[in-house]
N, C-alpha and C positions, 0 to 999 in steps of 0.2 A: 462022810468023806466033809472034814469042817473047814470052811472058807475063812481066811483072815484079812482083814480090810486095811490096805496097807496107807498110810497117810505119808506123804510127800512134802518134807518140810523146805520150803524156799532158802535160800541163802541170801539175807538182807543184810548189809552193811549200809549203817550210814556214810553221807559224808561230809569230811573235813572243810570246812568255809573258812577261806580267807579272804577280808574283802581290803582295797587299799589303791591308794590313787595313783596315778602316774603321771608325769609330765611331758609332753612332746617336744619341750625345748626347756627354755628356763623356768624354773620355779617363779608361780604368782604370773608370769606375762605369758605363757604360752596356752595352746589348748590343753582342756585336761582332761584325761582316762580315769576311770573307776574300771575296777579288774576284781571279778569275783570270782574265785578260784575254788573248785571241788575236786576232793582229792580221795582217791581209795574207797571209793563208793563201789557197790554192787549190789543189784543189776544194772545196767547201763540206762534203764527207762527211768531219768530224770529230768524235770522241767526246772525253769531256772526265769524268774520275774525281776522285774526292778521296780522300788518304790521309791517314791519321793515325798517326803513328810504324810507317809499312808496314804498316799494316791498313786496310783497303779500308772505307771511312765507308759506312753502309747510309743515303743521305740522299738528297732529292730538291733538287739545286740551283736555283736559278732563272737561266735563261738566253736571253739574247735574242740573236740576230745580225743581221747590217748588211750591207749588201753597197754594193762600190763599185768606180767606173768608174775607173781612170787612165789614162795614155798607154801602160803597158803592158799595159792589158786590166784585167779586173774580178777584184776580191780580195773577200775576205770578212772579216767582225770577230765575234769571238763573245766575250762575257762569262758568266762563270759564277759564281756568289754561293752561298755557304753560312752558316749562323749557327752560331756556336761561343759556347759560353759564357764567360764570363771567367775563373771561378775554373780552368776547363780550360785556358783560352790561357796563365794566370800560370804555370803547371804548366812550362813551357817545352817543349812537347812539338814534335815536326818533323809540320806541316801538309804534305804533297805535292799538286799539283796536275800530273796526268799526262793528257797529249793525247797520241790515236791518230790516224792520217791516212794518206793513200796506201795502199802495201802493205806492213802489219806495220811502219810505222815511226813512231816515237813522241818526244816531247821533255818533259820534266819542269822543274818549278821546284819548290824546297822552300822552307820560310820556316818561323823560329819566333820567340818572344820573344828567345830569347835571342840570333838573327842580327842582329835589327835593332835592339836594343838594347844598346850595351856600355858603357855606364858603370857602375860599381861602386855598390852601395847606400852609404848615409851610416848610418853606424852610432857612437850616442853612448851610453858607459855611464856610470851613476851609482852611487855606495857610500855607505853613509851614514858620518855624520860619527863622529870618534872619542867626541865627548860621547854620541851616539844609542849607541855599541857599549859603552860604559862604563856607561849609566844604563839600558841595556834590561834587563828581565827576563828574557827569554826568547830571540827571535828578531828578527833584523835581515834587511831588504831591498836588496839590488843590483838594479837597472833598467836593462835594454838596451832602446833604440829605434831600430828600424831603420827609416829609410825607403827604399824601393823601392817599382816597379810593381809587381815580380816576386812569385812565391809564393816566399819566404824558408824556408829551415829556418835557424832559432837552435839553437846549443846554446852549455852550457857547460861551460869547463875549468877545474879548480881546483888550482892548483900545478900547471899543465901537464896534468895527467889529466883525462879525459872526465869529467865527472858521471852517477855512475850509478845517482842514484836521481831518477829523472824528477818523482815526484811532488812534488820540491821545487821545480819550475817552474809558472811558471803563464802562461799566453799571449793574450792578445790581439792581433786584426787589426781595424782600423778605416782601409778605405780602405788610401793607400799607406804604412801605418804598421802596424808590428808591434811591440808590446809586450810584454817578456819580465822575467818578475820571479823572481830566485833569493831563497828564503827559509829563512834558515839559521839555526840556533842561535848567539846570540852570543858561548858558549865556542868552538864551532868556529871563527867566523869571528877570534877574537883569534889562533887558533894559522896563520893564513893568512899567503902571502908576497904571491899576488899571483892575481888573478882573470882568465880571458879570456873575451870573447862574442865568438863566431863567427856570420858570417851567410855561409850558405851558398848560391849557385845555379848552375846548367848552366853559367855561363861565368867565376863569380869567388868567390874566398873572401876575404871581408875580415874580420879579427880587430882588436879592442880590447880593451888590456892594462891593468891598472890595479894598481901595488902599492898595498897595503891593509898592509903592516908597516914602511914608512916606512924610513928611513935604515939600512944596515947595520949603522951604528957604536949599539949601544944602551947606555945611562947611565941609571940612577936618579936621579931629582930632590933635592935637597936644598932646605931653605925655611926661611924667617924670619920673623916676624909680629911687627911693629913696631906702637907707638902713637902718631901722630900728633896736632898739638891738636884738628882735627876729626875723624878719620880713622883710621881701622886699613889698614895697610898689609902685603899678605902678598908675600913675595918666594921664589920659586922660581926656583932655576939649577943648572945642570950637567948639564941631562936631554939625551937624544937618543934617539927622535927627535922632531920639534919639536912632535907631535900630545899635546896636552894639556890637563886640565880644570880650573877653579879654580871651586869654589862656596863660599857664606858658610851657615852655619848661626845661629841663634839658638837658645841653651840646647837644642842638640843636635836640635832636632826640626825648627824652623821655618825652612824654607829662603828666605833672601833675596835679592831681586830688583836692587835698586838698587845695584849695584856697578858698576865698571868695570874692566875689563882688558885690558891691551894687548896687542898681537901678539909672538908668541915673536920672539926676537932670538938671531942667529945668531953665535957668538963666535968669535977664530979658530982654535981647535982642536974647531970643529965642534960644540960641546955649546950647550944654548940657555939663554936666559933669561927671564922675564918676570914682571910683578909684578900685580896686581889690588887695587884701592882700595876700602875702602867707608866711605863718608861717614857720619859719625855726627853729630846734634845733640844738644844738652845733655840734652835729656829721654829720648835712645833710649841716651846713653852711664850708665846708673846704677848704684848698686850693687847685686852679686848677679847680674846678668846675665851670661850667658857667651856671647861670641862664637868662632865655631868655621870658619877656613878650614882647606877640605878640597882637598887637589891628590892628583887622578886622573893616573896616566899607566901606561902600558903594564911600563913596569918596577917599578912601588911605587907605594904610596899614603899620602898622609901628610894627617894631621889636627892642626892646631896650635889651642891654644885660648888666650883672654884674657879676663878679666871685673875688673870696678871692685871692689875689696876695700871692706866695710863700712866700716871706717875705714882711711884710706889715712895712713900713718906717713911712706912714702917711695915717691915714684913717680919712675921713668925715663921720660921721655919722648922721644921721638924727632921732631926738628926738621927738617921736608923740605927748608926753603931753605936754614937754615945747617949742618946738618948735624952739629950737636952736641949730647950729653947734657946736660940741665940739672936738679939734683937740688935739692927742695924739701926743706927742712927744720924749717919751721914755728916760724921764729923770731919771729915775732910774739908767735903765743900764749906763748912762754917769758918775754917780755919782761913781758908783761901780768901773769902770774903771780908773776914776783919783786918787782915793784913793789906789787903789792897785801899781798905778805909783809912789806916792809919798813915800808909805812904802818903796818899792824897790832900790829906790835911796838916801832914807835916811840908808838903812842898808847898803848899797854899799860903802857910804860916810864914815862909821862907822867903815866899815871892814878895808878901806886904811889906815882909822887915826890909829887903834890900829898896823898895821902891821908895820908902821913907826916908832912908838915911841919904839918898839921892836928891833928894827935895831939900834938905837941911845943908 
């Protein structure tokens, strides 16, 4: 009699693993769940554990197991779910779902915010205007706004060098927006050529650069102050870069607001010109009042004054329509004076003649 040894081969089917995030409300602003779904495995002796950056999480996942019967035999499905803080998720850690089955076999799946979302953050950089820098008594501020769902690291670079004084930066996070403000003295700002705002995350780095020095060609402005029929015209020309600021003052202290300044016009040699017009009514253009056109540019400042004298013997007017100079000599006043003197001498001579005739 021959005895045969029978070997029973256990049917083992590895699980198909899917790992995905689920928000319990509005994306990015609500509590986050990670679900690890194991399907189509056999037998049902399967264990699941969660790891965060390779470290086993001490958590109790919510699990449910289902059994299905198909033509090839029954299989099982298991869902394991854990809660993860949104702040922790946005930092970009790698979360791992590890399944052990059969005889020391395992299957793993990894997920991270960096792996499932590949679009870069949006960076918008704004700088103070030239007028603000000129008029600022102490500090000026540049703002960098980053729009991203990730936990982003925002840094500043001045003329290509990383900022080494973090106390100059304030940062506020509101949902998907991160706003970083850089505040420096106006004197330091005037020495800069360009600034950079850099937004860094695990999968990408986005930079935004802005030149704050303008054109590489630097020329100081020249200026003229002209009087029109009902206005004063301040002309500035030959300057570069284009950023310039023109203001008007009355008697050296009162800053005027009702004036019109054109946009800088670029000439053929790269130099710019600009004009500012200050309308004046007759009751505003009075003797003794002094009007000042103040020109502020990074390469030089100019102040031009004009006032109406108490007695106007001679005035030179600028006609903006005909562009000619007109000279007023007061001829009417001279003619009246000469006529009066002639009449006076005639009447005096007549009186003397009558007196002589009567005495004879």
